N, C-alpha and C positions, 0 to 999 in steps of 0.2 A: 504494500499500500504506500502510495507516494504521499509525502507531507506538501500541503498547500504552501507556496513560497509567498512571502509578505511583499507586497508592492514596495520597490525600491522608492516610489515617490514618498511614501511616508517616511521612510529613514531619512532621506534629502530633507524633508520638511522639519522633522525635529532637529536635525543638525543645523539648519538654517536659523530656526528659531533660537537654538542656544547660542548661537554666534550673535545674533542680534541683540539678545537680552544680555549676554556677557559684555558687549560692547557698550550697551547703555549703562550697564552696572560700572564699569570700570570708567566711563567718561564722566559719571556724576560723583565719582567718590573720592574726588581731589581733596586730600585733607588741608592743604594751604588756603582753601576758599574759607574755611570757617574760623581761620585766625585772625582777629582784628590787628590792624596795624596800631602801633604805639603813637602817641602825639609825638611830635618833634622836641617838645620841651622835655619829656621824661626819657628819651632814648640815651644818652649818656651823663644825665645829670647825677644819677646814683653812683655811677662807677667812677666819677672823678673824685670823689672823697676816698677811695680805696687806692689811689695811686700813692699816697704817702703812707699806707700802713706798714707797719714792720713787725714781724714775729719775732716774740722774745722765745729763744730758745734755751733758757737758763734751766728750764725743767728737765729738758733730756740731756743737758750736759752735766748736771750736777751729780757728785759722787753718790748720792742716795738713789738715783734712778740707775745708775751704773751697776750699783751693789744688789739689783734685783735680780732673782734667780726663777727659773722656770721649774715647778714641781710637777711631776706627772708626766703622762705621754701627750705629745702633740703630733696630729691632730687628735682629740678627743674621740674615742671609738664609739660608736653608737651602742646604746644600752637598749632593753626592753623598753616598750612605750608603757604607758598607762592602761587603764581600763578601756576597752572598745567603747563602751556605753558609760560616760561619767554620770548619768543621772539615774543609774541603778544601784 
């Protein structure tokens, strides 16, 4: 007994519909369209104050910081988790 073959027209229509819908979806999903532009007076005004910022590295160069030691193994091995349902 022979199997009836599906019309190739149906397959082509499904493929064409997929291409059209894919094009419409990708064309309308531009993420830069939803980001508003900053007003010109706010663009660099906040960063200018950081130009003269200095980092105090006295903490990491102190003898107390250098004397710190690591106890145990790194990285920490994973342990068994808690209850599967914490509400029981």
